[in-house]
Backbone and ligand atoms as CSV (ligand in chain L), in Angstrom:
chain,resi,resn,atom,element,x,y,z
A,1,MET,N,N,0.835,-1.200,0.000
A,1,MET,CA,C,0.000,0.000,0.000
A,1,MET,C,C,0.868,1.246,0.000
A,2,THR,N,N,0.537,2.168,-0.837
A,2,THR,CA,C,1.319,3.406,-0.895
A,2,THR,C,C,0.471,4.574,-0.430
A,3,PRO,N,N,1.070,5.501,0.311
A,3,PRO,CA,C,0.311,6.634,0.848
A,3,PRO,C,C,0.150,7.772,-0.158
A,4,PHE,N,N,0.672,7.594,-1.366
A,4,PHE,CA,C,0.581,8.663,-2.361
A,4,PHE,C,C,0.387,8.036,-3.732
A,5,PRO,N,N,-0.208,8.812,-4.657
A,5,PRO,CA,C,-0.457,8.253,-5.987
A,5,PRO,C,C,0.841,7.994,-6.744
A,6,ARG,N,N,0.901,6.865,-7.375
A,6,ARG,CA,C,1.989,6.585,-8.308
A,6,ARG,C,C,1.324,6.423,-9.667
A,7,VAL,N,N,0.828,7.538,-10.177
A,7,VAL,CA,C,0.103,7.522,-11.446
A,7,VAL,C,C,1.072,7.170,-12.563
A,8,PRO,N,N,0.566,6.737,-13.687
A,8,PRO,CA,C,1.472,6.388,-14.783
A,8,PRO,C,C,2.520,7.472,-15.014
A,9,ILE,N,N,3.741,7.027,-15.143
A,9,ILE,CA,C,4.873,7.937,-15.193
A,9,ILE,C,C,5.328,8.070,-16.637
A,10,VAL,N,N,5.530,9.289,-17.092
A,10,VAL,CA,C,6.064,9.476,-18.446
A,10,VAL,C,C,7.559,9.141,-18.420
A,11,PRO,N,N,8.087,8.647,-19.532
A,11,PRO,CA,C,9.491,8.197,-19.540
A,11,PRO,C,C,10.476,9.272,-19.087
A,12,ALA,N,N,10.167,10.532,-19.378
A,12,ALA,CA,C,11.092,11.606,-19.009
A,12,ALA,C,C,11.214,11.772,-17.493
A,13,ASP,N,N,10.243,11.272,-16.735
A,13,ASP,CA,C,10.276,11.474,-15.282
A,13,ASP,C,C,11.560,10.946,-14.660
A,14,GLU,N,N,11.963,9.755,-15.062
A,14,GLU,CA,C,13.167,9.185,-14.459
A,14,GLU,C,C,14.409,9.965,-14.889
A,15,ASP,N,N,14.420,10.431,-16.133
A,15,ASP,CA,C,15.573,11.216,-16.602
A,15,ASP,C,C,15.714,12.502,-15.794
A,16,TRP,N,N,14.601,13.198,-15.598
A,16,TRP,CA,C,14.671,14.456,-14.842
A,16,TRP,C,C,14.987,14.208,-13.379
A,17,MET,N,N,14.507,13.070,-12.866
A,17,MET,CA,C,14.836,12.768,-11.468
A,17,MET,C,C,16.327,12.490,-11.322
A,18,ARG,N,N,16.934,11.915,-12.352
A,18,ARG,CA,C,18.388,11.720,-12.309
A,18,ARG,C,C,19.107,13.066,-12.277
A,19,THR,N,N,18.580,14.031,-13.014
A,19,THR,CA,C,19.143,15.389,-12.962
A,19,THR,C,C,19.014,15.950,-11.549
A,20,ALA,N,N,17.855,15.778,-10.945
A,20,ALA,CA,C,17.649,16.264,-9.578
A,20,ALA,C,C,18.606,15.574,-8.604
A,21,LEU,N,N,18.866,14.299,-8.850
A,21,LEU,CA,C,19.815,13.565,-7.997
A,21,LEU,C,C,21.228,14.134,-8.123
A,22,GLU,N,N,21.612,14.515,-9.335
A,22,GLU,CA,C,22.934,15.127,-9.524
A,22,GLU,C,C,23.027,16.437,-8.741
A,23,LEU,N,N,21.935,17.196,-8.753
A,23,LEU,CA,C,21.912,18.457,-8.003
A,23,LEU,C,C,21.978,18.191,-6.502
A,24,ALA,N,N,21.308,17.137,-6.063
A,24,ALA,CA,C,21.347,16.772,-4.644
A,24,ALA,C,C,22.770,16.472,-4.197
A,25,GLN,N,N,23.552,15.898,-5.107
A,25,GLN,CA,C,24.937,15.585,-4.751
A,25,GLN,C,C,25.759,16.845,-4.520
A,26,ARG,N,N,25.382,17.919,-5.196
A,26,ARG,CA,C,26.092,19.191,-4.961
A,26,ARG,C,C,25.826,19.685,-3.549
A,27,ALA,N,N,24.601,19.485,-3.070
A,27,ALA,CA,C,24.297,19.848,-1.689
A,27,ALA,C,C,25.146,19.012,-0.736
A,28,GLU,N,N,25.217,17.722,-1.029
A,28,GLU,CA,C,25.998,16.827,-0.170
A,28,GLU,C,C,27.457,17.270,-0.111
A,29,GLU,N,N,28.016,17.641,-1.258
A,29,GLU,CA,C,29.410,18.069,-1.304
A,29,GLU,C,C,29.646,19.300,-0.434
A,30,ALA,N,N,28.580,20.125,-0.279
A,30,ALA,CA,C,28.695,21.340,0.527
A,30,ALA,C,C,28.299,21.092,1.981
A,31,GLY,N,N,28.037,19.844,2.330
A,31,GLY,CA,C,27.683,19.512,3.702
A,31,GLY,C,C,26.239,19.805,4.051
A,32,GLU,N,N,25.407,20.005,3.032
A,32,GLU,CA,C,23.981,20.265,3.247
A,32,GLU,C,C,23.213,18.962,3.033
A,33,VAL,N,N,22.043,18.864,3.639
A,33,VAL,CA,C,21.199,17.686,3.429
A,33,VAL,C,C,20.945,17.533,1.919
A,34,PRO,N,N,21.282,16.367,1.361
A,34,PRO,CA,C,21.253,16.221,-0.098
A,34,PRO,C,C,19.853,16.096,-0.697
A,35,VAL,N,N,19.338,17.245,-1.122
A,35,VAL,CA,C,18.060,17.308,-1.832
A,35,VAL,C,C,18.286,18.188,-3.056
A,36,GLY,N,N,17.787,17.746,-4.200
A,36,GLY,CA,C,17.919,18.511,-5.433
A,36,GLY,C,C,16.573,18.659,-6.110
A,37,ALA,N,N,16.430,19.737,-6.894
A,37,ALA,CA,C,15.161,19.989,-7.578
A,37,ALA,C,C,15.414,20.614,-8.938
A,38,VAL,N,N,14.571,20.252,-9.894
A,38,VAL,CA,C,14.647,20.851,-11.224
A,38,VAL,C,C,13.227,21.130,-11.705
A,39,LEU,N,N,13.043,22.317,-12.284
A,39,LEU,CA,C,11.731,22.712,-12.797
A,39,LEU,C,C,11.781,22.694,-14.320
A,40,VAL,N,N,10.782,22.033,-14.908
A,40,VAL,CA,C,10.795,21.757,-16.339
A,40,VAL,C,C,9.505,22.257,-16.985
A,41,ARG,N,N,9.657,22.923,-18.147
A,41,ARG,CA,C,8.485,23.250,-18.961
A,41,ARG,C,C,8.713,22.640,-20.332
A,42,GLY,N,N,7.779,21.800,-20.760
A,42,GLY,CA,C,8.000,21.053,-22.002
A,42,GLY,C,C,9.193,20.142,-21.791
A,43,ASP,N,N,10.222,20.306,-22.606
A,43,ASP,CA,C,11.430,19.521,-22.355
A,43,ASP,C,C,12.607,20.433,-21.997
A,44,GLU,N,N,12.259,21.619,-21.481
A,44,GLU,CA,C,13.297,22.583,-21.152
A,44,GLU,C,C,13.420,22.774,-19.637
A,45,ARG,N,N,14.647,22.799,-19.167
A,45,ARG,CA,C,14.917,23.062,-17.761
A,45,ARG,C,C,14.874,24.581,-17.543
A,46,ILE,N,N,13.953,25.059,-16.712
A,46,ILE,CA,C,13.866,26.513,-16.517
A,46,ILE,C,C,14.332,26.945,-15.124
A,47,GLY,N,N,14.557,25.992,-14.244
A,47,GLY,CA,C,15.076,26.335,-12.923
A,47,GLY,C,C,15.658,25.107,-12.264
A,48,GLN,N,N,16.623,25.309,-11.419
A,48,GLN,CA,C,17.193,24.181,-10.688
A,48,GLN,C,C,17.749,24.681,-9.361
A,49,GLY,N,N,17.921,23.752,-8.456
A,49,GLY,CA,C,18.473,24.149,-7.171
A,49,GLY,C,C,18.825,22.952,-6.336
A,50,TRP,N,N,19.619,23.199,-5.333
A,50,TRP,CA,C,19.902,22.174,-4.337
A,50,TRP,C,C,19.818,22.829,-2.974
A,51,ASN,N,N,19.639,21.986,-1.995
A,51,ASN,CA,C,19.438,22.445,-0.634
A,51,ASN,C,C,20.667,23.209,-0.137
A,52,ARG,N,N,20.496,24.431,0.355
A,52,ARG,CA,C,21.646,25.212,0.800
A,52,ARG,C,C,21.318,26.224,1.896
A,53,PRO,N,N,20.456,25.858,2.847
A,53,PRO,CA,C,20.124,26.829,3.894
A,53,PRO,C,C,21.292,27.197,4.794
A,54,ILE,N,N,22.179,26.256,5.069
A,54,ILE,CA,C,23.275,26.545,5.994
A,54,ILE,C,C,24.249,27.521,5.335
A,55,GLY,N,N,24.709,27.157,4.128
A,55,GLY,CA,C,25.700,27.965,3.436
A,55,GLY,C,C,25.212,29.349,3.070
A,56,SER,N,N,23.927,29.481,2.778
A,56,SER,CA,C,23.428,30.791,2.362
A,56,SER,C,C,22.763,31.557,3.513
A,57,HIS,N,N,22.848,31.012,4.721
A,57,HIS,CA,C,22.229,31.649,5.890
A,57,HIS,C,C,20.775,32.013,5.592
A,58,ASP,N,N,20.070,31.047,5.028
A,58,ASP,CA,C,18.711,31.317,4.568
A,58,ASP,C,C,17.826,30.107,4.872
A,59,PRO,N,N,16.965,30.240,5.884
A,59,PRO,CA,C,16.118,29.103,6.241
A,59,PRO,C,C,15.166,28.674,5.126
A,60,THR,N,N,14.967,29.543,4.145
A,60,THR,CA,C,14.055,29.181,3.050
A,60,THR,C,C,14.778,28.572,1.850
A,61,ALA,N,N,16.081,28.401,1.935
A,61,ALA,CA,C,16.842,27.957,0.761
A,61,ALA,C,C,16.785,26.444,0.554
A,62,HIS,N,N,15.577,25.910,0.544
A,62,HIS,CA,C,15.402,24.503,0.175
A,62,HIS,C,C,15.545,24.394,-1.351
A,63,ALA,N,N,15.879,23.211,-1.828
A,63,ALA,CA,C,16.119,22.995,-3.260
A,63,ALA,C,C,14.961,23.516,-4.117
A,64,GLU,N,N,13.738,23.233,-3.676
A,64,GLU,CA,C,12.560,23.627,-4.460
A,64,GLU,C,C,12.460,25.148,-4.581
A,65,ILE,N,N,12.682,25.844,-3.465
A,65,ILE,CA,C,12.563,27.310,-3.459
A,65,ILE,C,C,13.642,27.920,-4.353
A,66,VAL,N,N,14.855,27.377,-4.260
A,66,VAL,CA,C,15.950,27.880,-5.095
A,66,VAL,C,C,15.582,27.710,-6.578
A,67,ALA,N,N,15.019,26.559,-6.927
A,67,ALA,CA,C,14.630,26.292,-8.321
A,67,ALA,C,C,13.502,27.221,-8.776
A,68,LEU,N,N,12.512,27.442,-7.909
A,68,LEU,CA,C,11.384,28.316,-8.276
A,68,LEU,C,C,11.848,29.758,-8.446
A,69,ARG,N,N,12.748,30.192,-7.583
A,69,ARG,CA,C,13.254,31.569,-7.701
A,69,ARG,C,C,13.990,31.758,-9.019
A,70,GLU,N,N,14.819,30.784,-9.353
A,70,GLU,CA,C,15.560,30.911,-10.605
A,70,GLU,C,C,14.604,30.951,-11.801
A,71,ALA,N,N,13.612,30.080,-11.778
A,71,ALA,CA,C,12.656,30.032,-12.889
A,71,ALA,C,C,11.835,31.322,-12.974
A,72,GLY,N,N,11.428,31.845,-11.834
A,72,GLY,CA,C,10.662,33.089,-11.829
A,72,GLY,C,C,11.440,34.231,-12.448
A,73,ARG,N,N,12.720,34.318,-12.079
A,73,ARG,CA,C,13.578,35.359,-12.662
A,73,ARG,C,C,13.735,35.153,-14.162
A,74,ARG,N,N,13.986,33.917,-14.537
A,74,ARG,CA,C,14.240,33.635,-15.948
A,74,ARG,C,C,12.994,33.895,-16.805
A,75,MET,N,N,11.826,33.508,-16.276
A,75,MET,CA,C,10.581,33.673,-17.029
A,75,MET,C,C,9.998,35.077,-16.837
A,76,ALA,N,N,10.578,35.849,-15.917
A,76,ALA,CA,C,10.026,37.159,-15.545
A,76,ALA,C,C,8.545,37.038,-15.215
A,77,ASN,N,N,8.235,36.020,-14.407
A,77,ASN,CA,C,6.842,35.766,-14.051
A,77,ASN,C,C,6.801,35.033,-12.717
A,78,TYR,N,N,5.914,35.482,-11.832
A,78,TYR,CA,C,5.796,34.791,-10.546
A,78,TYR,C,C,4.890,33.570,-10.627
A,79,ARG,N,N,4.183,33.408,-11.746
A,79,ARG,CA,C,3.393,32.205,-11.976
A,79,ARG,C,C,4.170,31.296,-12.910
A,80,LEU,N,N,4.329,30.066,-12.504
A,80,LEU,CA,C,5.122,29.129,-13.293
A,80,LEU,C,C,4.199,28.013,-13.792
A,81,VAL,N,N,3.221,28.428,-14.598
A,81,VAL,CA,C,2.196,27.487,-15.061
A,81,VAL,C,C,2.789,26.518,-16.083
A,82,GLU,N,N,2.101,25.392,-16.230
A,82,GLU,CA,C,2.511,24.373,-17.222
A,82,GLU,C,C,3.931,23.864,-16.974
A,83,THR,N,N,4.293,23.763,-15.709
A,83,THR,CA,C,5.616,23.243,-15.378
A,83,THR,C,C,5.500,21.997,-14.509
A,84,THR,N,N,6.558,21.227,-14.516
A,84,THR,CA,C,6.668,20.068,-13.621
A,84,THR,C,C,7.903,20.258,-12.757
A,85,LEU,N,N,7.718,20.080,-11.459
A,85,LEU,CA,C,8.841,20.168,-10.532
A,85,LEU,C,C,9.267,18.764,-10.118
A,86,TYR,N,N,10.531,18.467,-10.314
A,86,TYR,CA,C,11.110,17.197,-9.873
A,86,TYR,C,C,11.953,17.465,-8.650
A,87,VAL,N,N,11.722,16.728,-7.590
A,87,VAL,CA,C,12.511,16.918,-6.373
A,87,VAL,C,C,12.768,15.551,-5.746
A,88,THR,N,N,13.977,15.388,-5.214
A,88,THR,CA,C,14.384,14.061,-4.752
A,88,THR,C,C,13.710,13.634,-3.453
A,89,LEU,N,N,13.188,14.620,-2.700
A,89,LEU,CA,C,12.530,14.305,-1.428
A,89,LEU,C,C,11.157,14.977,-1.399
A,90,GLU,N,N,10.197,14.322,-0.818
A,90,GLU,CA,C,8.852,14.902,-0.690
A,90,GLU,C,C,8.947,16.280,-0.023
A,91,PRO,N,N,8.353,17.296,-0.627
A,91,PRO,CA,C,8.479,18.664,-0.105
A,91,PRO,C,C,7.868,18.864,1.286
A,92,CYS,N,N,8.407,19.866,1.994
A,92,CYS,CA,C,7.929,20.252,3.325
A,92,CYS,C,C,6.764,21.240,3.185
A,93,ILE,N,N,6.223,21.674,4.307
A,93,ILE,CA,C,5.064,22.588,4.259
A,93,ILE,C,C,5.401,23.895,3.535
A,94,MET,N,N,6.586,24.429,3.794
A,94,MET,CA,C,6.960,25.689,3.141
A,94,MET,C,C,7.007,25.511,1.631
A,95,CYS,N,N,7.625,24.445,1.200
A,95,CYS,CA,C,7.797,24.244,-0.242
A,95,CYS,C,C,6.477,23.923,-0.935
A,96,VAL,N,N,5.613,23.150,-0.288
A,96,VAL,CA,C,4.293,22.917,-0.896
A,96,VAL,C,C,3.565,24.245,-1.022
A,97,GLY,N,N,3.679,25.115,-0.012
A,97,GLY,CA,C,3.067,26.442,-0.094
A,97,GLY,C,C,3.579,27.210,-1.296
A,98,ALA,N,N,4.892,27.207,-1.495
A,98,ALA,CA,C,5.481,27.927,-2.629
A,98,ALA,C,C,5.053,27.313,-3.960
A,99,ILE,N,N,4.979,26.003,-3.996
A,99,ILE,CA,C,4.561,25.296,-5.222
A,99,ILE,C,C,3.142,25.700,-5.609
A,100,MET,N,N,2.269,25.815,-4.592
A,100,MET,CA,C,0.881,26.203,-4.864
A,100,MET,C,C,0.817,27.661,-5.312
A,101,HIS,N,N,1.568,28.541,-4.661
A,101,HIS,CA,C,1.585,29.948,-5.072
A,101,HIS,C,C,2.091,30.092,-6.507
A,102,ALA,N,N,3.045,29.276,-6.876
A,102,ALA,CA,C,3.649,29.372,-8.212
A,102,ALA,C,C,2.775,28.735,-9.290
A,103,ARG,N,N,1.713,28.032,-8.865
A,103,ARG,CA,C,0.817,27.358,-9.823
A,103,ARG,C,C,1.524,26.285,-10.646
A,104,ILE,N,N,2.467,25.620,-9.999
A,104,ILE,CA,C,3.114,24.475,-10.639
A,104,ILE,C,C,2.024,23.467,-11.012
A,105,LYS,N,N,2.146,22.894,-12.200
A,105,LYS,CA,C,1.106,21.967,-12.642
A,105,LYS,C,C,1.265,20.577,-12.027
A,106,ARG,N,N,2.516,20.113,-11.985
A,106,ARG,CA,C,2.727,18.733,-11.567
A,106,ARG,C,C,3.991,18.635,-10.732
A,107,LEU,N,N,3.916,17.830,-9.703
A,107,LEU,CA,C,5.054,17.593,-8.820
A,107,LEU,C,C,5.420,16.116,-8.889
A,108,VAL,N,N,6.703,15.846,-9.058
A,108,VAL,CA,C,7.188,14.467,-9.029
A,108,VAL,C,C,8.280,14.405,-7.974
A,109,PHE,N,N,8.068,13.602,-6.944
A,109,PHE,CA,C,9.118,13.499,-5.931
A,109,PHE,C,C,9.662,12.076,-5.865
A,110,GLY,N,N,10.865,11.982,-5.298
A,110,GLY,CA,C,11.531,10.694,-5.191
A,110,GLY,C,C,11.149,10.000,-3.892
A,111,ALA,N,N,11.927,10.246,-2.849
A,111,ALA,CA,C,11.688,9.586,-1.571
A,111,ALA,C,C,10.561,10.271,-0.798
A,112,PRO,N,N,9.628,9.510,-0.264
A,112,PRO,CA,C,8.656,10.112,0.650
A,112,PRO,C,C,9.345,10.494,1.956
A,113,ASP,N,N,8.822,11.505,2.634
A,113,ASP,CA,C,9.368,11.933,3.923
A,113,ASP,C,C,8.290,11.724,4.983
A,114,ALA,N,N,8.395,10.589,5.658
A,114,ALA,CA,C,7.340,10.196,6.599
A,114,ALA,C,C,7.172,11.216,7.719
A,115,ARG,N,N,8.273,11.889,8.095
A,115,ARG,CA,C,8.238,12.791,9.249
A,115,ARG,C,C,7.732,14.183,8.872
A,116,CYS,N,N,8.212,14.735,7.768
A,116,CYS,CA,C,7.920,16.131,7.424
A,116,CYS,C,C,7.238,16.309,6.079
A,117,GLY,N,N,7.034,15.263,5.329
A,117,GLY,CA,C,6.461,15.401,3.983
A,117,GLY,C,C,5.066,15.997,4.036
A,118,ALA,N,N,4.864,17.054,3.246
A,118,ALA,CA,C,3.596,17.796,3.321
A,118,ALA,C,C,2.699,17.556,2.120
A,119,VAL,N,N,3.059,16.578,1.287
A,119,VAL,CA,C,2.217,16.255,0.138
A,119,VAL,C,C,1.281,15.098,0.486
A,120,ALA,N,N,1.868,14.047,1.000
A,120,ALA,CA,C,1.082,12.837,1.200
A,120,ALA,C,C,1.513,12.025,2.418
A,121,SER,N,N,2.390,12.599,3.269
A,121,SER,CA,C,2.888,11.828,4.409
A,121,SER,C,C,2.433,12.419,5.739
A,122,ALA,N,N,3.162,13.440,6.246
A,122,ALA,CA,C,2.807,14.036,7.533
A,122,ALA,C,C,1.475,14.783,7.436
A,123,VAL,N,N,1.325,15.567,6.387
A,123,VAL,CA,C,0.042,16.221,6.078
A,123,VAL,C,C,-0.199,16.119,4.578
A,124,HIS,N,N,-1.455,16.270,4.204
A,124,HIS,CA,C,-1.835,16.198,2.786
A,124,HIS,C,C,-2.189,17.591,2.294
A,125,LEU,N,N,-1.187,18.463,2.330
A,125,LEU,CA,C,-1.417,19.876,2.025
A,125,LEU,C,C,-1.827,20.099,0.571
A,126,ALA,N,N,-1.269,19.290,-0.320
A,126,ALA,CA,C,-1.573,19.492,-1.747
A,126,ALA,C,C,-3.044,19.220,-2.051
A,127,ASP,N,N,-3.702,18.481,-1.177
A,127,ASP,CA,C,-5.118,18.167,-1.395
A,127,ASP,C,C,-6.036,19.021,-0.531
A,128,ALA,N,N,-5.466,19.998,0.189
A,128,ALA,CA,C,-6.282,20.818,1.093
A,128,ALA,C,C,-7.301,21.626,0.293
A,129,ASP,N,N,-8.551,21.635,0.755
A,129,ASP,CA,C,-9.584,22.279,-0.064
A,129,ASP,C,C,-9.592,23.796,0.098
A,130,PHE,N,N,-8.784,24.340,1.004
A,130,PHE,CA,C,-8.716,25.805,1.101
A,130,PHE,C,C,-7.737,26.394,0.089
A,131,LEU,N,N,-7.013,25.542,-0.608
A,131,LEU,CA,C,-6.093,26.021,-1.635
A,131,LEU,C,C,-6.778,25.895,-2.995
A,132,ASN,N,N,-6.772,26.995,-3.750
A,132,ASN,CA,C,-7.531,26.987,-5.011
A,132,ASN,C,C,-6.662,26.620,-6.215
A,133,HIS,N,N,-5.740,25.722,-6.007
A,133,HIS,CA,C,-4.938,25.236,-7.122
A,133,HIS,C,C,-4.856,23.720,-7.026
A,134,ALA,N,N,-5.149,23.060,-8.121
A,134,ALA,CA,C,-5.083,21.599,-8.138
A,134,ALA,C,C,-3.714,21.163,-8.635
A,135,LEU,N,N,-2.956,20.560,-7.756
A,135,LEU,CA,C,-1.613,20.085,-8.097
A,135,LEU,C,C,-1.674,18.583,-8.362
A,136,GLN,N,N,-1.168,18.186,-9.510
A,136,GLN,CA,C,-1.011,16.745,-9.757
A,136,GLN,C,C,0.303,16.314,-9.122
A,137,TYR,N,N,0.302,15.156,-8.508
A,137,TYR,CA,C,1.579,14.715,-7.945
A,137,TYR,C,C,1.761,13.212,-8.022
A,138,THR,N,N,3.020,12.854,-8.068
A,138,THR,CA,C,3.442,11.462,-8.144
A,138,THR,C,C,4.649,11.313,-7.230
A,139,GLY,N,N,4.726,10.220,-6.525
A,139,GLY,CA,C,5.875,10.000,-5.651
A,139,GLY,C,C,6.544,8.670,-5.961
A,140,GLY,N,N,7.705,8.508,-5.407
A,140,GLY,CA,C,8.379,7.217,-5.501
A,140,GLY,C,C,9.197,7.013,-6.767
A,141,VAL,N,N,9.454,8.093,-7.523
A,141,VAL,CA,C,10.255,7.961,-8.738
A,141,VAL,C,C,11.739,7.897,-8.351
A,142,LEU,N,N,12.402,6.828,-8.700
A,142,LEU,CA,C,13.797,6.562,-8.286
A,142,LEU,C,C,13.936,6.684,-6.762
A,143,GLU,N,N,12.891,6.233,-6.091
A,143,GLU,CA,C,12.833,6.364,-4.627
A,143,GLU,C,C,14.079,5.801,-3.948
A,144,GLU,N,N,14.524,4.619,-4.395
A,144,GLU,CA,C,15.639,3.976,-3.706
A,144,GLU,C,C,16.920,4.807,-3.823
A,145,SER,N,N,17.188,5.337,-5.010
A,145,SER,CA,C,18.395,6.167,-5.185
A,145,SER,C,C,18.301,7.438,-4.349
A,146,CYS,N,N,17.119,8.044,-4.334
A,146,CYS,CA,C,16.934,9.297,-3.590
A,146,CYS,C,C,17.097,9.083,-2.093
A,147,SER,N,N,16.510,8.020,-1.561
A,147,SER,CA,C,16.632,7.819,-0.120
A,147,SER,C,C,18.001,7.280,0.259
A,148,ALA,N,N,18.647,6.526,-0.645
A,148,ALA,CA,C,19.986,6.027,-0.338
A,148,ALA,C,C,20.965,7.181,-0.139
A,149,LEU,N,N,20.809,8.221,-0.953
A,149,LEU,CA,C,21.673,9.401,-0.831
A,149,LEU,C,C,21.494,10.052,0.548
A,150,LEU,N,N,20.251,10.160,0.982
A,150,LEU,CA,C,19.969,10.761,2.294
A,150,LEU,C,C,20.480,9.875,3.427
A,151,ARG,N,N,20.246,8.573,3.302
A,151,ARG,CA,C,20.701,7.648,4.350
A,151,ARG,C,C,22.213,7.732,4.516
A,152,ARG,N,N,22.917,7.734,3.374
A,152,ARG,CA,C,24.378,7.793,3.425
A,152,ARG,C,C,24.842,9.077,4.109
A,153,PHE,N,N,24.192,10.176,3.766
A,153,PHE,CA,C,24.551,11.474,4.343
A,153,PHE,C,C,24.403,11.463,5.867
A,154,PHE,N,N,23.253,10.989,6.330
A,154,PHE,CA,C,23.018,11.035,7.775
A,154,PHE,C,C,23.864,9.994,8.514
A,155,ARG,N,N,24.208,8.910,7.851
A,155,ARG,CA,C,25.094,7.941,8.472
A,155,ARG,C,C,26.476,8.544,8.701
A,156,GLN,N,N,26.942,9.299,7.720
A,156,GLN,CA,C,28.261,9.931,7.849
A,156,GLN,C,C,28.271,11.041,8.900
A,157,LYS,N,N,27.109,11.663,9.097
A,157,LYS,CA,C,27.004,12.764,10.058
A,157,LYS,C,C,27.092,12.286,11.492
A,158,ARG,N,N,26.678,11.020,11.710
A,158,ARG,CA,C,26.644,10.516,13.065
A,158,ARG,C,C,28.029,10.253,13.619
L,1,ZN,ZN,ZN,11.102,22.535,1.805
């Protein structure tokens, strides 16, 4: 039984998740929790980011927020419609909030986050009826690779 939809996945999903995994490794190299995100419109990458709150002294510098900011600047638009966000870890409450504000069409995440995941784990924020944006989401894409990266990181930290 899965706590989140694993709707049919388009072939590009795994390719983009591999890109997000590469970005997550950059976070790991900087000593940050390894999470990476890439925002895609059509087959074009319009934003990317990796987790960097410690290095940038910015509590909001999660991979998703960094990617959305870059895309907003590049598109000169605060609405990022018709885009898909790929992220290696299920987003937190802050990031789901930003995703909804940005009107992201579809979210694809890798590893679920049982403790803090705000899509389909700790809370089901993406399905909250007070939010007037319908987000499509899929989880578990390259889940094992995404969670293995996190497990390795926290094992080394101990
Ligand atoms: Zn977040």
